[in-house]
C-alpha positions as CSV (number, residue, x, y, z in Angstrom):
1,M,-0.1,-0.1,0.0
2,S,1.4,3.4,-1.2
3,A,2.0,5.6,2.0
4,S,2.2,8.7,-0.4
5,R,-1.4,9.8,0.9
6,F,0.2,10.3,4.4
7,P,2.3,13.3,4.9
8,N,3.2,12.1,8.7
9,L,4.1,8.2,7.4
10,F,8.0,8.0,6.7
11,L,8.9,4.1,5.8
12,L,12.1,3.2,5.7
13,E,12.2,0.2,3.6
14,H,16.3,-0.5,3.7
15,P,16.8,-3.8,2.4
16,L,18.2,-5.4,5.8
17,I,14.8,-4.3,7.6
18,R,13.1,-5.6,4.7
19,H,14.7,-9.0,5.3
20,K,14.2,-8.9,9.2
21,L,10.6,-8.0,9.1
22,T,9.8,-10.4,6.8
23,L,11.5,-13.4,9.1
24,V,9.5,-11.6,12.1
25,R,6.2,-11.7,10.3
26,D,6.3,-15.4,10.1
27,A,4.3,-17.6,12.5
28,R,6.9,-19.9,12.8
29,T,9.7,-17.5,14.2
30,P,9.6,-18.8,18.2
31,S,9.6,-16.0,20.8
32,H,13.2,-15.5,21.4
33,E,14.3,-15.5,17.6
34,F,11.2,-12.5,17.5
35,R,12.8,-10.6,20.5
36,R,16.1,-10.4,18.8
37,L,15.0,-10.0,15.2
38,L,12.9,-6.9,16.5
39,G,15.6,-5.3,18.3
40,D,17.8,-5.4,14.9
41,I,15.0,-3.7,13.2
42,S,14.8,-1.4,16.1
43,A,18.6,-0.7,15.9
44,L,18.3,0.0,12.1
45,M,15.7,2.0,12.0
46,T,17.7,4.3,14.5
47,F,19.8,5.8,11.9
48,E,16.8,7.6,9.9
49,T,14.6,8.5,12.8
50,C,17.8,10.4,15.0
51,R,18.5,12.4,11.6
52,H,17.0,15.8,12.9
53,L,19.0,15.2,16.6
54,P,20.1,18.7,17.9
55,T,23.9,18.7,18.2
56,E,26.5,21.2,18.7
57,E,29.6,21.8,17.4
58,V,32.6,20.4,20.2
59,V,36.5,20.5,19.7
60,V,38.4,16.9,21.0
61,R,42.0,16.4,21.8
62,T,43.1,13.4,19.2
63,P,46.4,12.0,19.9
64,M,47.4,14.1,16.9
65,G,45.9,17.6,18.0
66,D,42.6,19.3,18.0
67,A,39.2,18.1,15.5
68,R,36.3,19.9,15.4
69,G,33.3,17.3,16.0
70,S,29.6,17.8,17.1
71,R,27.8,16.0,19.6
72,I,23.9,15.3,20.4
73,S,22.9,18.6,22.5
74,A,19.9,17.9,23.9
75,P,18.7,15.1,25.9
76,V,17.1,12.3,24.4
77,T,14.1,10.0,25.8
78,L,12.5,6.7,24.6
79,V,9.4,6.2,26.0
80,P,7.6,2.8,25.0
81,I,3.9,2.0,25.6
82,L,3.7,-0.9,27.5
83,R,4.3,-3.6,27.3
84,A,4.9,-4.6,23.9
85,G,7.4,-0.8,23.1
86,I,9.7,-2.9,25.7
87,G,10.7,-5.2,22.8
88,M,12.0,-2.6,20.7
89,T,13.7,-0.5,23.3
90,D,16.9,-2.4,23.7
91,G,17.6,-2.0,20.0
92,L,17.7,1.7,20.1
93,L,19.8,2.0,23.4
94,A,22.5,0.2,21.6
95,L,22.4,2.8,19.4
96,I,22.4,5.6,22.3
97,P,22.6,4.5,25.3
98,E,22.9,7.5,26.6
99,A,19.0,8.0,26.5
100,R,16.6,7.8,29.6
101,V,13.6,5.5,29.0
102,G,10.3,6.4,30.3
103,H,7.3,4.3,30.6
104,L,3.7,4.9,29.5
105,G,1.3,1.9,30.6
106,I,-1.8,1.5,27.7
107,Y,-3.9,-1.5,27.2
108,R,-6.9,-1.4,24.3
109,D,-10.1,-2.7,25.6
110,E,-11.0,-5.7,24.1
111,E,-14.9,-4.7,23.5
112,T,-14.3,-1.2,23.2
113,A,-11.1,-0.9,21.0
114,R,-10.1,2.2,23.0
115,P,-7.1,3.3,25.3
116,V,-7.1,2.3,28.7
117,S,-4.1,4.4,31.0
118,Y,-2.8,2.5,33.9
119,Y,0.9,3.4,34.6
120,S,2.7,6.5,33.7
121,K,6.7,7.2,34.6
122,L,8.5,9.5,33.0
123,P,11.8,11.8,33.5
124,S,10.9,14.9,35.2
125,D,12.9,17.5,32.4
126,I,11.6,15.0,29.5
127,A,10.6,18.3,27.5
128,A,14.3,19.2,27.5
129,G,14.8,17.0,24.2
130,P,13.1,15.2,22.0
131,V,11.1,12.4,22.7
132,F,10.7,9.1,20.6
133,L,7.4,7.3,21.4
134,I,7.5,3.3,20.9
135,D,5.1,0.9,19.8
136,P,5.6,-1.8,17.5
137,M,1.9,-1.3,16.0
138,L,0.3,1.3,15.4
139,A,-3.3,-0.3,14.5
140,T,-6.2,2.0,15.7
141,G,-3.8,4.7,16.4
142,G,-5.9,5.0,19.9
143,S,-3.0,4.1,22.0
144,A,-0.5,5.7,20.2
145,A,-2.8,9.0,20.0
146,F,-3.2,9.0,23.6
147,A,0.0,8.5,24.7
148,A,0.9,11.2,22.5
149,T,-1.5,13.9,24.1
150,E,-0.1,13.3,27.4
151,L,3.1,13.7,26.1
152,K,2.6,17.2,24.6
153,K,1.2,18.1,28.0
154,V,4.0,18.3,29.6
155,G,5.8,20.3,26.5
156,C,6.8,17.2,24.4
157,R,8.1,17.7,20.8
158,V,7.1,13.8,20.2
159,R,8.5,11.5,16.7
160,M,7.0,7.9,16.5
161,I,8.8,4.9,15.8
162,C,6.7,1.8,15.3
163,L,7.1,-1.9,13.4
164,V,4.0,-1.9,10.9
165,A,1.1,0.3,10.9
166,A,-2.7,0.4,9.4
167,P,-4.3,3.5,7.6
168,P,-6.5,3.9,10.0
169,G,-4.1,4.2,12.9
170,V,-1.9,6.9,10.9
171,E,-5.2,8.7,9.8
172,R,-5.7,9.3,13.4
173,M,-2.6,10.5,14.3
174,L,-2.7,12.6,11.1
175,R,-6.2,13.9,12.4
176,E,-5.3,14.2,15.9
177,H,-1.1,14.8,16.3
178,P,-0.1,16.5,12.5
179,D,3.1,17.4,14.0
180,V,4.2,13.8,15.0
181,P,6.3,12.1,12.5
182,I,5.7,8.4,12.2
183,H,8.5,6.3,11.4
184,A,7.5,2.8,10.1
185,A,8.8,-0.5,8.3
186,A,6.0,-1.1,6.9
187,L,1.9,0.2,5.9
188,D,-0.6,-3.0,5.6
189,D,-3.7,-3.4,4.2
190,R,-6.8,-3.1,7.0
191,L,-7.3,-3.8,10.2
192,D,-9.1,-6.8,10.8
193,E,-13.2,-7.2,12.6
194,R,-10.7,-7.3,16.5
195,S,-8.8,-4.1,14.9
196,Y,-5.9,-6.0,14.4
197,I,-3.5,-5.4,11.5
198,V,-4.0,-7.5,8.1
199,P,-1.5,-8.9,7.3
200,G,0.5,-7.1,10.6
201,L,2.2,-10.5,12.3
202,G,-0.3,-11.1,15.0
203,D,-0.4,-9.5,19.0
204,A,3.3,-8.3,19.2
205,G,3.6,-8.4,23.1
206,D,2.5,-12.0,23.1
207,R,5.1,-13.1,20.6
208,I,7.7,-10.9,22.1
209,F,7.2,-12.3,25.6
210,G,5.8,-16.1,24.6
211,T,2.3,-15.4,26.0
212,R,0.5,-16.5,23.2
Protein backbone atom coordinates (compact mmCIF):
# COMPACT_ATOMS: atom_id res chain seq x y z
CA MET A 1 0.00 0.00 0.00
CA SER A 2 1.29 3.46 -0.92
CA ALA A 3 2.22 5.83 1.88
CA SER A 4 2.16 8.89 -0.39
CA ARG A 5 -1.22 10.07 0.93
CA PHE A 6 0.09 10.27 4.49
CA PRO A 7 2.42 13.26 4.93
CA ASN A 8 3.09 12.21 8.52
CA LEU A 9 4.35 8.72 7.59
CA PHE A 10 7.96 7.90 6.72
CA LEU A 11 8.60 4.32 5.62
CA LEU A 12 12.07 2.91 6.23
CA GLU A 13 12.49 0.32 3.50
CA HIS A 14 16.17 -0.58 3.70
CA PRO A 15 16.80 -4.11 2.37
CA LEU A 16 18.02 -5.31 5.78
CA ILE A 17 14.90 -3.95 7.47
CA ARG A 18 12.65 -5.60 4.90
CA HIS A 19 14.52 -8.91 5.23
CA LYS A 20 14.27 -8.99 9.01
CA LEU A 21 10.66 -7.80 8.97
CA THR A 22 9.78 -10.78 6.77
CA LEU A 23 11.28 -13.11 9.38
CA VAL A 24 9.41 -11.32 12.17
CA ARG A 25 6.09 -11.75 10.36
CA ASP A 26 6.58 -15.50 10.01
CA ALA A 27 4.27 -17.28 12.48
CA ARG A 28 6.91 -20.00 12.89
CA THR A 29 9.48 -17.60 14.36
CA PRO A 30 9.90 -18.45 18.09
CA SER A 31 9.78 -15.77 20.78
CA HIS A 32 13.53 -15.64 21.43
CA GLU A 33 14.23 -15.10 17.73
CA PHE A 34 11.34 -12.64 17.44
CA ARG A 35 12.89 -10.54 20.23
CA ARG A 36 16.32 -10.58 18.61
CA LEU A 37 14.95 -9.58 15.21
CA LEU A 38 12.85 -6.83 16.73
CA GLY A 39 15.95 -5.41 18.39
CA ASP A 40 17.87 -5.61 15.11
CA ILE A 41 15.16 -3.77 13.19
CA SER A 42 14.85 -1.11 15.89
CA ALA A 43 18.58 -0.45 15.77
CA LEU A 44 18.50 -0.18 11.97
CA MET A 45 15.58 2.25 12.16
CA THR A 46 17.45 4.42 14.66
CA PHE A 47 19.76 5.89 12.02
CA GLU A 48 16.92 7.52 10.09
CA THR A 49 14.71 8.44 13.02
CA CYS A 50 17.61 10.25 14.70
CA ARG A 51 18.50 12.28 11.64
CA HIS A 52 17.09 15.48 13.16
CA LEU A 53 18.55 15.23 16.65
CA PRO A 54 19.90 18.62 17.83
CA THR A 55 23.69 18.84 17.87
CA GLU A 56 26.35 21.32 18.91
CA GLU A 57 29.90 21.81 17.71
CA VAL A 58 32.70 20.70 20.02
CA VAL A 59 36.48 20.44 19.86
CA VAL A 60 38.22 17.29 21.07
CA ARG A 61 41.90 16.50 21.45
CA THR A 62 43.09 13.56 19.36
CA PRO A 63 46.56 11.98 19.70
CA MET A 64 47.58 14.21 16.78
CA GLY A 65 45.87 17.51 17.61
CA ASP A 66 42.51 19.25 17.91
CA ALA A 67 39.51 18.10 15.87
CA ARG A 68 36.14 19.74 15.41
CA GLY A 69 33.14 17.49 15.83
CA SER A 70 29.60 17.50 17.09
CA ARG A 71 27.61 15.89 19.86
CA ILE A 72 23.95 15.56 20.69
CA SER A 73 23.03 18.73 22.55
CA ALA A 74 19.81 17.77 24.32
CA PRO A 75 18.75 14.74 26.35
CA VAL A 76 16.95 12.07 24.34
CA THR A 77 14.08 10.18 25.96
CA LEU A 78 12.58 6.92 24.74
CA VAL A 79 9.00 6.24 25.80
CA PRO A 80 7.80 2.72 25.00
CA ILE A 81 4.10 1.99 25.35
CA LEU A 82 3.86 -1.00 27.67
CA ARG A 83 4.14 -3.77 27.17
CA ALA A 84 5.09 -4.40 23.54
CA GLY A 85 7.10 -1.18 23.19
CA ILE A 86 9.73 -2.63 25.52
CA GLY A 87 10.67 -5.08 22.77
CA MET A 88 11.98 -2.26 20.58
CA THR A 89 13.69 -0.20 23.26
CA ASP A 90 16.93 -2.16 23.58
CA GLY A 91 17.57 -1.78 19.86
CA LEU A 92 17.46 2.00 20.15
CA LEU A 93 19.50 2.00 23.37
CA ALA A 94 22.22 0.03 21.59
CA LEU A 95 22.89 3.13 19.50
CA ILE A 96 21.80 5.81 21.98
CA PRO A 97 22.94 4.34 25.32
CA GLU A 98 22.78 7.75 26.98
CA ALA A 99 19.02 8.06 26.33
CA ARG A 100 16.62 8.06 29.27
CA VAL A 101 13.64 5.68 29.24
CA GLY A 102 10.18 6.67 30.41
CA HIS A 103 7.19 4.34 30.37
CA LEU A 104 3.51 4.67 29.56
CA GLY A 105 1.23 1.78 30.43
CA ILE A 106 -1.72 1.69 28.04
CA TYR A 107 -3.81 -1.25 26.98
CA ARG A 108 -6.63 -1.57 24.48
CA ASP A 109 -10.03 -2.55 25.78
CA GLU A 110 -10.88 -5.60 23.69
CA GLU A 111 -14.57 -4.72 23.54
CA THR A 112 -14.36 -1.01 22.74
CA ALA A 113 -10.83 -0.92 21.20
CA ARG A 114 -10.27 2.27 23.25
CA PRO A 115 -7.06 2.99 25.21
CA VAL A 116 -6.97 2.57 28.96
CA SER A 117 -4.09 4.10 30.97
CA TYR A 118 -2.70 2.22 33.95
CA TYR A 119 0.89 3.51 34.44
CA SER A 120 3.05 6.57 33.73
CA LYS A 121 6.67 7.18 34.74
CA LEU A 122 8.56 9.92 32.89
CA PRO A 123 11.72 11.98 33.54
CA SER A 124 10.85 15.26 35.26
CA ASP A 125 12.67 17.23 32.54
CA ILE A 126 11.42 15.12 29.64
CA ALA A 127 10.56 18.22 27.58
CA ALA A 128 14.22 19.31 27.57
CA GLY A 129 14.95 17.23 24.47
CA PRO A 130 13.40 15.07 21.75
CA VAL A 131 11.07 12.24 22.72
CA PHE A 132 10.59 9.01 20.77
CA LEU A 133 7.27 7.26 21.32
CA ILE A 134 7.74 3.54 20.70
CA ASP A 135 5.18 0.84 19.88
CA PRO A 136 5.61 -2.03 17.40
CA MET A 137 2.05 -1.78 16.05
CA LEU A 138 0.04 1.28 15.02
CA ALA A 139 -3.43 -0.21 14.47
CA THR A 140 -6.41 1.99 15.36
CA GLY A 141 -4.08 4.72 16.61
CA GLY A 142 -5.98 4.98 19.88
CA SER A 143 -3.07 4.19 22.19
CA ALA A 144 -0.58 6.22 20.16
CA ALA A 145 -2.84 9.28 20.00
CA PHE A 146 -3.55 9.02 23.72
CA ALA A 147 0.18 8.71 24.51
CA ALA A 148 1.09 11.63 22.25
CA THR A 149 -1.52 13.78 23.99
CA GLU A 150 -0.10 12.89 27.41
CA LEU A 151 3.44 13.70 26.30
CA LYS A 152 2.41 17.01 24.75
CA LYS A 153 0.75 18.02 28.00
CA VAL A 154 4.22 18.27 29.53
CA GLY A 155 5.67 20.10 26.53
CA CYS A 156 7.31 17.23 24.62
CA ARG A 157 8.33 17.28 20.97
CA VAL A 158 7.33 13.81 19.85
CA ARG A 159 8.33 11.43 17.07
CA MET A 160 6.86 7.94 16.81
CA ILE A 161 8.67 4.73 15.89
CA CYS A 162 6.67 1.62 15.02
CA LEU A 163 7.26 -1.60 13.17
CA VAL A 164 3.99 -1.97 11.26
CA ALA A 165 1.27 0.63 10.71
CA ALA A 166 -2.26 0.40 9.33
CA PRO A 167 -4.09 3.21 7.48
CA PRO A 168 -6.68 3.89 10.23
CA GLY A 169 -3.94 4.46 12.80
CA VAL A 170 -1.91 6.72 10.54
CA GLU A 171 -5.04 8.67 9.62
CA ARG A 172 -5.98 9.15 13.27
CA MET A 173 -2.51 10.40 14.15
CA LEU A 174 -2.59 12.76 11.17
CA ARG A 175 -5.96 14.08 12.32
CA GLU A 176 -5.13 14.46 16.01
CA HIS A 177 -1.34 14.97 15.93
CA PRO A 178 -0.29 16.19 12.47
CA ASP A 179 3.02 17.43 13.94
CA VAL A 180 4.11 13.95 15.07
CA PRO A 181 6.17 12.15 12.39
CA ILE A 182 5.66 8.39 12.24
CA HIS A 183 8.61 6.22 11.25
CA ALA A 184 7.55 2.70 10.28
CA ALA A 185 9.01 -0.34 8.56
CA ALA A 186 5.77 -1.15 6.74
CA LEU A 187 2.27 0.15 5.98
CA ASP A 188 -0.12 -2.81 5.88
CA ASP A 189 -3.52 -3.20 4.25
CA ARG A 190 -6.24 -2.93 6.86
CA LEU A 191 -7.64 -3.90 10.27
CA ASP A 192 -9.78 -6.97 10.88
CA GLU A 193 -12.99 -7.08 12.93
CA ARG A 194 -10.91 -7.24 16.16
CA SER A 195 -8.83 -4.19 15.13
CA TYR A 196 -5.74 -6.30 14.47
CA ILE A 197 -3.46 -5.33 11.57
CA VAL A 198 -3.74 -7.49 8.44
CA PRO A 199 -1.44 -9.08 7.38
CA GLY A 200 0.48 -7.70 10.37
CA LEU A 201 2.38 -10.11 12.59
CA GLY A 202 -0.14 -11.05 15.24
CA ASP A 203 -0.09 -9.78 18.82
CA ALA A 204 3.39 -8.27 19.20
CA GLY A 205 3.35 -8.40 22.99
CA ASP A 206 2.41 -12.08 23.05
CA ARG A 207 5.08 -12.94 20.50
CA ILE A 208 7.77 -10.95 22.35
CA PHE A 209 7.07 -12.49 25.75
CA GLY A 210 5.90 -15.94 24.67
CA THR A 211 2.39 -15.53 26.08
CA ARG A 212 0.46 -16.44 22.97
